[in-house]
Gaussian input, Z-matrix of N, CA and C with variables (Angstrom, degrees):
# hf/3-21g

backbone

0 1
 N
 C     1     B1
 C     2     B2     1     A1
 N     3     B3     2     A2     1     D1
 C     4     B4     3     A3     2     D2
 C     5     B5     4     A4     3     D3
 N     6     B6     5     A5     4     D4
 C     7     B7     6     A6     5     D5
 C     8     B8     7     A7     6     D6
 N     9     B9     8     A8     7     D7
 C    10    B10     9     A9     8     D8
 C    11    B11    10    A10     9     D9
 N    12    B12    11    A11    10    D10
 C    13    B13    12    A12    11    D11
 C    14    B14    13    A13    12    D12
 N    15    B15    14    A14    13    D13
 C    16    B16    15    A15    14    D14
 C    17    B17    16    A16    15    D15
 N    18    B18    17    A17    16    D16
 C    19    B19    18    A18    17    D17
 C    20    B20    19    A19    18    D18
 N    21    B21    20    A20    19    D19
 C    22    B22    21    A21    20    D20
 C    23    B23    22    A22    21    D21
 N    24    B24    23    A23    22    D22
 C    25    B25    24    A24    23    D23
 C    26    B26    25    A25    24    D24
 N    27    B27    26    A26    25    D25
 C    28    B28    27    A27    26    D26
 C    29    B29    28    A28    27    D27
 N    30    B30    29    A29    28    D28
 C    31    B31    30    A30    29    D29
 C    32    B32    31    A31    30    D30
 N    33    B33    32    A32    31    D31
 C    34    B34    33    A33    32    D32
 C    35    B35    34    A34    33    D33
 N    36    B36    35    A35    34    D34
 C    37    B37    36    A36    35    D35
 C    38    B38    37    A37    36    D36
 N    39    B39    38    A38    37    D37
 C    40    B40    39    A39    38    D38
 C    41    B41    40    A40    39    D39
 N    42    B42    41    A41    40    D40
 C    43    B43    42    A42    41    D41
 C    44    B44    43    A43    42    D42
 N    45    B45    44    A44    43    D43
 C    46    B46    45    A45    44    D44
 C    47    B47    46    A46    45    D45
 N    48    B48    47    A47    46    D46
 C    49    B49    48    A48    47    D47
 C    50    B50    49    A49    48    D48
 N    51    B51    50    A50    49    D49
 C    52    B52    51    A51    50    D50
 C    53    B53    52    A52    51    D51
 N    54    B54    53    A53    52    D52
 C    55    B55    54    A54    53    D53
 C    56    B56    55    A55    54    D54
 N    57    B57    56    A56    55    D55
 C    58    B58    57    A57    56    D56
 C    59    B59    58    A58    57    D57
 N    60    B60    59    A59    58    D58
 C    61    B61    60    A60    59    D59
 C    62    B62    61    A61    60    D60
 N    63    B63    62    A62    61    D61
 C    64    B64    63    A63    62    D62
 C    65    B65    64    A64    63    D63
 N    66    B66    65    A65    64    D64
 C    67    B67    66    A66    65    D65
 C    68    B68    67    A67    66    D66
 N    69    B69    68    A68    67    D67
 C    70    B70    69    A69    68    D68
 C    71    B71    70    A70    69    D69
 N    72    B72    71    A71    70    D70
 C    73    B73    72    A72    71    D71
 C    74    B74    73    A73    72    D72
 N    75    B75    74    A74    73    D73
 C    76    B76    75    A75    74    D74
 C    77    B77    76    A76    75    D75
 N    78    B78    77    A77    76    D76
 C    79    B79    78    A78    77    D77
 C    80    B80    79    A79    78    D78
 N    81    B81    80    A80    79    D79
 C    82    B82    81    A81    80    D80
 C    83    B83    82    A82    81    D81
 N    84    B84    83    A83    82    D82
 C    85    B85    84    A84    83    D83
 C    86    B86    85    A85    84    D84
 N    87    B87    86    A86    85    D85
 C    88    B88    87    A87    86    D86
 C    89    B89    88    A88    87    D87
 N    90    B90    89    A89    88    D88
 C    91    B91    90    A90    89    D89
 C    92    B92    91    A91    90    D90
 N    93    B93    92    A92    91    D91
 C    94    B94    93    A93    92    D92
 C    95    B95    94    A94    93    D93
 N    96    B96    95    A95    94    D94
 C    97    B97    96    A96    95    D95
 C    98    B98    97    A97    96    D96
 N    99    B99    98    A98    97    D97
 C   100   B100    99    A99    98    D98
 C   101   B101   100   A100    99    D99
 N   102   B102   101   A101   100   D100
 C   103   B103   102   A102   101   D101
 C   104   B104   103   A103   102   D102
 N   105   B105   104   A104   103   D103
 C   106   B106   105   A105   104   D104
 C   107   B107   106   A106   105   D105
 N   108   B108   107   A107   106   D106
 C   109   B109   108   A108   107   D107
 C   110   B110   109   A109   108   D108
 N   111   B111   110   A110   109   D109
 C   112   B112   111   A111   110   D110
 C   113   B113   112   A112   111   D111
 N   114   B114   113   A113   112   D112
 C   115   B115   114   A114   113   D113
 C   116   B116   115   A115   114   D114
 N   117   B117   116   A116   115   D115
 C   118   B118   117   A117   116   D116
 C   119   B119   118   A118   117   D117
 N   120   B120   119   A119   118   D118
 C   121   B121   120   A120   119   D119
 C   122   B122   121   A121   120   D120
 N   123   B123   122   A122   121   D121
 C   124   B124   123   A123   122   D122
 C   125   B125   124   A124   123   D123
 N   126   B126   125   A125   124   D124
 C   127   B127   126   A126   125   D125
 C   128   B128   127   A127   126   D126
 N   129   B129   128   A128   127   D127
 C   130   B130   129   A129   128   D128
 C   131   B131   130   A130   129   D129
 N   132   B132   131   A131   130   D130
 C   133   B133   132   A132   131   D131
 C   134   B134   133   A133   132   D132
 N   135   B135   134   A134   133   D133
 C   136   B136   135   A135   134   D134
 C   137   B137   136   A136   135   D135
 N   138   B138   137   A137   136   D136
 C   139   B139   138   A138   137   D137
 C   140   B140   139   A139   138   D138
 N   141   B141   140   A140   139   D139
 C   142   B142   141   A141   140   D140
 C   143   B143   142   A142   141   D141
 N   144   B144   143   A143   142   D142
 C   145   B145   144   A144   143   D143
 C   146   B146   145   A145   144   D144
 N   147   B147   146   A146   145   D145
 C   148   B148   147   A147   146   D146
 C   149   B149   148   A148   147   D147
 N   150   B150   149   A149   148   D148
 C   151   B151   150   A150   149   D149
 C   152   B152   151   A151   150   D150
 N   153   B153   152   A152   151   D151
 C   154   B154   153   A153   152   D152
 C   155   B155   154   A154   153   D153
 N   156   B156   155   A155   154   D154
 C   157   B157   156   A156   155   D155
 C   158   B158   157   A157   156   D156
 N   159   B159   158   A158   157   D157
 C   160   B160   159   A159   158   D158
 C   161   B161   160   A160   159   D159
 N   162   B162   161   A161   160   D160
 C   163   B163   162   A162   161   D161
 C   164   B164   163   A163   162   D162
 N   165   B165   164   A164   163   D163
 C   166   B166   165   A165   164   D164
 C   167   B167   166   A166   165   D165
 N   168   B168   167   A167   166   D166
 C   169   B169   168   A168   167   D167
 C   170   B170   169   A169   168   D168
 N   171   B171   170   A170   169   D169
 C   172   B172   171   A171   170   D170
 C   173   B173   172   A172   171   D171
 N   174   B174   173   A173   172   D172
 C   175   B175   174   A174   173   D173
 C   176   B176   175   A175   174   D174
 N   177   B177   176   A176   175   D175
 C   178   B178   177   A177   176   D176
 C   179   B179   178   A178   177   D177
 N   180   B180   179   A179   178   D178
 C   181   B181   180   A180   179   D179
 C   182   B182   181   A181   180   D180
 N   183   B183   182   A182   181   D181
 C   184   B184   183   A183   182   D182
 C   185   B185   184   A184   183   D183
 N   186   B186   185   A185   184   D184
 C   187   B187   186   A186   185   D185
 C   188   B188   187   A187   186   D186
 N   189   B189   188   A188   187   D187
 C   190   B190   189   A189   188   D188
 C   191   B191   190   A190   189   D189
 N   192   B192   191   A191   190   D190
 C   193   B193   192   A192   191   D191
 C   194   B194   193   A193   192   D192
 N   195   B195   194   A194   193   D193
 C   196   B196   195   A195   194   D194
 C   197   B197   196   A196   195   D195
 N   198   B198   197   A197   196   D196
 C   199   B199   198   A198   197   D197
 C   200   B200   199   A199   198   D198
 N   201   B201   200   A200   199   D199
 C   202   B202   201   A201   200   D200
 C   203   B203   202   A202   201   D201
 N   204   B204   203   A203   202   D202
 C   205   B205   204   A204   203   D203
 C   206   B206   205   A205   204   D204
 N   207   B207   206   A206   205   D205
 C   208   B208   207   A207   206   D206
 C   209   B209   208   A208   207   D207
 N   210   B210   209   A209   208   D208
 C   211   B211   210   A210   209   D209
 C   212   B212   211   A211   210   D210
 N   213   B213   212   A212   211   D211
 C   214   B214   213   A213   212   D212
 C   215   B215   214   A214   213   D213
 N   216   B216   215   A215   214   D214
 C   217   B217   216   A216   215   D215
 C   218   B218   217   A217   216   D216
 N   219   B219   218   A218   217   D217
 C   220   B220   219   A219   218   D218
 C   221   B221   220   A220   219   D219
 N   222   B222   221   A221   220   D220
 C   223   B223   222   A222   221   D221
 C   224   B224   223   A223   222   D222
 N   225   B225   224   A224   223   D223
 C   226   B226   225   A225   224   D224
 C   227   B227   226   A226   225   D225
 N   228   B228   227   A227   226   D226
 C   229   B229   228   A228   227   D227
 C   230   B230   229   A229   228   D228
 N   231   B231   230   A230   229   D229
 C   232   B232   231   A231   230   D230
 C   233   B233   232   A232   231   D231
 N   234   B234   233   A233   232   D232
 C   235   B235   234   A234   233   D233
 C   236   B236   235   A235   234   D234
 N   237   B237   236   A236   235   D235
 C   238   B238   237   A237   236   D236
 C   239   B239   238   A238   237   D237
 N   240   B240   239   A239   238   D238
 C   241   B241   240   A240   239   D239
 C   242   B242   241   A241   240   D240
 N   243   B243   242   A242   241   D241
 C   244   B244   243   A243   242   D242
 C   245   B245   244   A244   243   D243
 N   246   B246   245   A245   244   D244
 C   247   B247   246   A246   245   D245
 C   248   B248   247   A247   246   D246
 N   249   B249   248   A248   247   D247
 C   250   B250   249   A249   248   D248
 C   251   B251   250   A250   249   D249
 N   252   B252   251   A251   250   D250
 C   253   B253   252   A252   251   D251
 C   254   B254   253   A253   252   D252

   B1=1.5161
   B2=1.4979
   B3=1.3045
   B4=1.4143
   B5=1.5202
   B6=1.2939
   B7=1.4312
   B8=1.5261
   B9=1.3159
   B10=1.4460
   B11=1.5372
   B12=1.3673
   B13=1.3942
   B14=1.4801
   B15=1.3095
   B16=1.4510
   B17=1.5352
   B18=1.3233
   B19=1.4930
   B20=1.4858
   B21=1.3080
   B22=1.4135
   B23=1.5567
   B24=1.3311
   B25=1.4810
   B26=1.5023
   B27=1.3131
   B28=1.4399
   B29=1.5860
   B30=1.3045
   B31=1.4759
   B32=1.5702
   B33=1.3311
   B34=1.3915
   B35=1.4974
   B36=1.3287
   B37=1.4639
   B38=1.5814
   B39=1.2919
   B40=1.4837
   B41=1.5134
   B42=1.3188
   B43=1.4739
   B44=1.5068
   B45=1.2860
   B46=1.4341
   B47=1.5280
   B48=1.2894
   B49=1.5024
   B50=1.4624
   B51=1.3061
   B52=1.4396
   B53=1.5426
   B54=1.3031
   B55=1.4969
   B56=1.5525
   B57=1.2790
   B58=1.5067
   B59=1.5567
   B60=1.3192
   B61=1.4543
   B62=1.5070
   B63=1.2615
   B64=1.5057
   B65=1.4931
   B66=1.3338
   B67=1.4671
   B68=1.5258
   B69=1.3469
   B70=1.4761
   B71=1.5031
   B72=1.3253
   B73=1.4748
   B74=1.5061
   B75=1.3197
   B76=1.4318
   B77=1.4955
   B78=1.3441
   B79=1.4772
   B80=1.5246
   B81=1.2880
   B82=1.4549
   B83=1.5317
   B84=1.3238
   B85=1.4348
   B86=1.5120
   B87=1.3229
   B88=1.4346
   B89=1.5476
   B90=1.3321
   B91=1.4959
   B92=1.4981
   B93=1.2796
   B94=1.4834
   B95=1.5207
   B96=1.3090
   B97=1.4474
   B98=1.5677
   B99=1.3216
   B100=1.4575
   B101=1.5138
   B102=1.3322
   B103=1.4536
   B104=1.5174
   B105=1.3410
   B106=1.4969
   B107=1.5298
   B108=1.2729
   B109=1.5063
   B110=1.4984
   B111=1.3486
   B112=1.4888
   B113=1.5275
   B114=1.2907
   B115=1.4635
   B116=1.5396
   B117=1.3049
   B118=1.4860
   B119=1.5073
   B120=1.3712
   B121=1.4030
   B122=1.5664
   B123=1.3253
   B124=1.4787
   B125=1.5314
   B126=1.3517
   B127=1.4346
   B128=1.5121
   B129=1.3831
   B130=1.4532
   B131=1.4916
   B132=1.3400
   B133=1.4443
   B134=1.4807
   B135=1.3430
   B136=1.4724
   B137=1.5424
   B138=1.3090
   B139=1.4768
   B140=1.5028
   B141=1.3265
   B142=1.4460
   B143=1.4940
   B144=1.3500
   B145=1.4108
   B146=1.5780
   B147=1.3694
   B148=1.4192
   B149=1.4645
   B150=1.3051
   B151=1.4642
   B152=1.4870
   B153=1.3691
   B154=1.4164
   B155=1.5110
   B156=1.3803
   B157=1.4515
   B158=1.5077
   B159=1.3178
   B160=1.4575
   B161=1.5341
   B162=1.3224
   B163=1.4927
   B164=1.5395
   B165=1.3675
   B166=1.4271
   B167=1.5660
   B168=1.3028
   B169=1.4500
   B170=1.4974
   B171=1.3640
   B172=1.4630
   B173=1.5118
   B174=1.3546
   B175=1.4190
   B176=1.5414
   B177=1.2809
   B178=1.4267
   B179=1.5335
   B180=1.3418
   B181=1.4339
   B182=1.4690
   B183=1.3967
   B184=1.4335
   B185=1.4907
   B186=1.3345
   B187=1.4600
   B188=1.5321
   B189=1.3192
   B190=1.4149
   B191=1.5882
   B192=1.2372
   B193=1.4561
   B194=1.5377
   B195=1.3877
   B196=1.3989
   B197=1.5217
   B198=1.3443
   B199=1.4793
   B200=1.5508
   B201=1.3123
   B202=1.4381
   B203=1.5043
   B204=1.3140
   B205=1.4531
   B206=1.5216
   B207=1.2677
   B208=1.4097
   B209=1.5474
   B210=1.3072
   B211=1.4703
   B212=1.5068
   B213=1.3390
   B214=1.4846
   B215=1.5269
   B216=1.3607
   B217=1.4440
   B218=1.5367
   B219=1.3187
   B220=1.4007
   B221=1.5907
   B222=1.3390
   B223=1.4540
   B224=1.5231
   B225=1.2911
   B226=1.5209
   B227=1.4948
   B228=1.3647
   B229=1.4232
   B230=1.5091
   B231=1.3849
   B232=1.4553
   B233=1.4753
   B234=1.3261
   B235=1.4202
   B236=1.5131
   B237=1.3182
   B238=1.4593
   B239=1.5075
   B240=1.3316
   B241=1.4588
   B242=1.5345
   B243=1.3311
   B244=1.4407
   B245=1.4616
   B246=1.3418
   B247=1.4050
   B248=1.4941
   B249=1.3441
   B250=1.4715
   B251=1.5197
   B252=1.3829
   B253=1.4676
   B254=1.4895
   A1=111.37
   A2=116.70
   A3=118.50
   A4=113.19
   A5=118.93
   A6=123.27
   A7=110.72
   A8=117.22
   A9=123.22
   A10=108.67
   A11=115.69
   A12=121.67
   A13=114.42
   A14=116.95
   A15=124.33
   A16=108.81
   A17=117.84
   A18=115.91
   A19=115.50
   A20=117.99
   A21=123.17
   A22=108.10
   A23=115.20
   A24=120.18
   A25=108.62
   A26=117.10
   A27=121.72
   A28=109.19
   A29=113.37
   A30=119.07
   A31=105.35
   A32=117.14
   A33=120.94
   A34=111.02
   A35=119.89
   A36=123.89
   A37=107.45
   A38=112.69
   A39=121.01
   A40=106.19
   A41=111.49
   A42=120.43
   A43=110.60
   A44=116.09
   A45=120.84
   A46=108.20
   A47=118.37
   A48=124.35
   A49=111.99
   A50=116.51
   A51=121.15
   A52=109.24
   A53=119.95
   A54=123.29
   A55=111.94
   A56=116.71
   A57=120.48
   A58=112.43
   A59=114.54
   A60=122.87
   A61=113.06
   A62=116.70
   A63=122.13
   A64=107.21
   A65=120.43
   A66=122.02
   A67=111.01
   A68=116.47
   A69=122.89
   A70=106.33
   A71=115.61
   A72=122.83
   A73=106.53
   A74=116.23
   A75=122.97
   A76=112.38
   A77=116.87
   A78=121.82
   A79=107.59
   A80=114.63
   A81=118.66
   A82=110.02
   A83=114.45
   A84=123.18
   A85=112.66
   A86=118.47
   A87=123.05
   A88=111.79
   A89=115.91
   A90=117.72
   A91=110.70
   A92=116.63
   A93=122.88
   A94=107.12
   A95=118.05
   A96=125.17
   A97=108.45
   A98=118.50
   A99=120.46
   A100=111.13
   A101=117.73
   A102=117.10
   A103=111.23
   A104=114.66
   A105=118.55
   A106=108.71
   A107=119.93
   A108=119.96
   A109=112.47
   A110=115.41
   A111=120.00
   A112=109.81
   A113=119.57
   A114=121.00
   A115=113.84
   A116=119.19
   A117=121.43
   A118=109.28
   A119=112.22
   A120=123.88
   A121=106.55
   A122=119.54
   A123=118.99
   A124=112.99
   A125=115.94
   A126=123.26
   A127=106.63
   A128=114.27
   A129=118.48
   A130=110.36
   A131=115.75
   A132=122.20
   A133=107.49
   A134=116.79
   A135=119.58
   A136=110.45
   A137=114.64
   A138=119.97
   A139=110.37
   A140=116.70
   A141=122.27
   A142=116.80
   A143=118.77
   A144=122.99
   A145=110.92
   A146=115.69
   A147=117.60
   A148=111.72
   A149=120.35
   A150=124.61
   A151=110.72
   A152=119.34
   A153=121.76
   A154=111.71
   A155=116.41
   A156=122.67
   A157=111.68
   A158=116.32
   A159=121.79
   A160=110.76
   A161=114.98
   A162=118.93
   A163=111.26
   A164=115.21
   A165=120.03
   A166=113.58
   A167=115.54
   A168=119.72
   A169=111.94
   A170=115.66
   A171=118.16
   A172=110.07
   A173=122.07
   A174=121.97
   A175=113.99
   A176=117.27
   A177=121.54
   A178=114.74
   A179=114.95
   A180=119.42
   A181=110.66
   A182=116.17
   A183=123.47
   A184=112.67
   A185=116.30
   A186=121.19
   A187=110.41
   A188=114.86
   A189=119.82
   A190=109.23
   A191=118.10
   A192=122.99
   A193=107.25
   A194=115.85
   A195=119.28
   A196=106.85
   A197=114.86
   A198=120.13
   A199=110.12
   A200=114.98
   A201=121.69
   A202=114.92
   A203=115.19
   A204=120.15
   A205=108.66
   A206=118.31
   A207=124.84
   A208=113.61
   A209=112.70
   A210=115.41
   A211=110.85
   A212=114.82
   A213=120.71
   A214=105.99
   A215=114.58
   A216=120.86
   A217=111.52
   A218=121.78
   A219=122.77
   A220=113.20
   A221=114.66
   A222=115.90
   A223=114.48
   A224=116.48
   A225=119.40
   A226=113.25
   A227=116.74
   A228=118.02
   A229=111.82
   A230=115.43
   A231=121.17
   A232=113.71
   A233=121.51
   A234=122.95
   A235=115.03
   A236=115.87
   A237=120.58
   A238=110.55
   A239=117.48
   A240=120.46
   A241=109.22
   A242=114.92
   A243=124.57
   A244=108.05
   A245=123.53
   A246=124.52
   A247=117.15
   A248=115.68
   A249=120.16
   A250=111.06
   A251=118.75
   A252=120.61
   A253=109.22
   D1=148.51
   D2=-177.32
   D3=-81.11
   D4=170.23
   D5=-179.04
   D6=-104.93
   D7=7.22
   D8=178.09
   D9=-79.28
   D10=156.87
   D11=176.56
   D12=-71.99
   D13=-18.03
   D14=178.27
   D15=-112.52
   D16=148.46
   D17=175.57
   D18=-64.61
   D19=134.77
   D20=178.75
   D21=-93.93
   D22=120.77
   D23=-174.13
   D24=-116.23
   D25=118.43
   D26=177.91
   D27=-81.04
   D28=140.64
   D29=-178.56
   D30=-122.40
   D31=126.46
   D32=178.71
   D33=-68.55
   D34=149.65
   D35=-176.63
   D36=-116.95
   D37=174.41
   D38=177.01
   D39=-121.13
   D40=156.69
   D41=174.15
   D42=-103.63
   D43=132.03
   D44=177.86
   D45=-141.36
   D46=-179.62
   D47=172.92
   D48=-121.32
   D49=143.22
   D50=179.17
   D51=-84.16
   D52=-174.85
   D53=-178.31
   D54=-64.09
   D55=-19.82
   D56=177.70
   D57=-95.25
   D58=9.97
   D59=-177.94
   D60=64.31
   D61=30.06
   D62=177.25
   D63=-94.19
   D64=127.99
   D65=176.80
   D66=-58.68
   D67=139.40
   D68=177.45
   D69=-136.51
   D70=151.32
   D71=167.88
   D72=-85.80
   D73=141.57
   D74=-178.85
   D75=-133.67
   D76=140.86
   D77=175.59
   D78=-154.70
   D79=130.81
   D80=178.80
   D81=-66.98
   D82=138.10
   D83=-179.72
   D84=-58.82
   D85=-30.46
   D86=-177.78
   D87=-60.12
   D88=-30.63
   D89=177.75
   D90=-70.71
   D91=-40.72
   D92=179.69
   D93=-63.74
   D94=-47.98
   D95=-175.13
   D96=-63.87
   D97=-38.52
   D98=-178.91
   D99=-68.57
   D100=-38.33
   D101=179.07
   D102=-68.69
   D103=-39.14
   D104=178.92
   D105=-66.20
   D106=-41.29
   D107=-178.72
   D108=-66.68
   D109=-27.76
   D110=176.71
   D111=-82.58
   D112=-0.43
   D113=175.87
   D114=95.71
   D115=10.50
   D116=-178.05
   D117=-100.55
   D118=172.64
   D119=176.44
   D120=-108.23
   D121=109.28
   D122=-179.14
   D123=-76.08
   D124=140.34
   D125=175.27
   D126=-133.40
   D127=123.71
   D128=-178.35
   D129=-81.48
   D130=127.80
   D131=179.92
   D132=-94.05
   D133=116.65
   D134=-178.33
   D135=-71.72
   D136=140.86
   D137=176.88
   D138=-75.49
   D139=145.99
   D140=177.64
   D141=87.81
   D142=14.63
   D143=177.25
   D144=-66.89
   D145=146.43
   D146=169.31
   D147=-57.47
   D148=148.46
   D149=-179.29
   D150=-56.70
   D151=-44.86
   D152=-176.32
   D153=-61.81
   D154=-42.26
   D155=177.31
   D156=-65.83
   D157=-41.85
   D158=178.49
   D159=-61.57
   D160=-44.50
   D161=179.26
   D162=-59.91
   D163=-43.00
   D164=178.40
   D165=-64.78
   D166=-37.44
   D167=176.82
   D168=-68.28
   D169=-46.47
   D170=-174.97
   D171=-67.13
   D172=-31.12
   D173=177.71
   D174=-66.89
   D175=-12.33
   D176=178.48
   D177=-104.53
   D178=6.02
   D179=177.45
   D180=-101.94
   D181=157.00
   D182=175.65
   D183=-91.41
   D184=-16.72
   D185=-179.60
   D186=-171.98
   D187=169.26
   D188=-179.08
   D189=-135.83
   D190=129.69
   D191=175.88
   D192=-107.85
   D193=119.49
   D194=-178.95
   D195=-90.81
   D196=112.83
   D197=-177.95
   D198=-72.91
   D199=169.33
   D200=-175.49
   D201=-56.50
   D202=157.83
   D203=-179.33
   D204=164.11
   D205=-171.07
   D206=178.71
   D207=-65.86
   D208=162.29
   D209=179.00
   D210=-63.96
   D211=146.77
   D212=177.27
   D213=-95.55
   D214=132.45
   D215=179.25
   D216=-61.14
   D217=120.00
   D218=-177.43
   D219=-61.53
   D220=-23.75
   D221=176.01
   D222=-62.97
   D223=-17.11
   D224=177.08
   D225=-71.17
   D226=-19.58
   D227=176.87
   D228=-129.33
   D229=31.35
   D230=172.67
   D231=83.79
   D232=7.44
   D233=-179.78
   D234=-87.86
   D235=176.51
   D236=179.19
   D237=-106.90
   D238=134.62
   D239=-176.87
   D240=-69.11
   D241=148.59
   D242=174.95
   D243=-107.49
   D244=146.35
   D245=-178.49
   D246=-55.02
   D247=-25.22
   D248=-175.43
   D249=-97.66
   D250=3.92
   D251=178.40
   D252=-100.06

């Protein structure tokens, strides 16, 4: 848990490339605004972090917001796949 007076909420990011083919992190402003509107402090979680660093980061957050993207395979968390996933 964080030591801030407001909850710190990590928001997952996406990886894209700019017009010069340089990799960039991307996150829709609406996610940041929603966390702020709810009284939280948004923190962008960079994609591709080493597991040990990610574990250290996550242990200091009060919550995580999974931003948009493709479907997550239910098998990753012990679920059963659905034909439309």
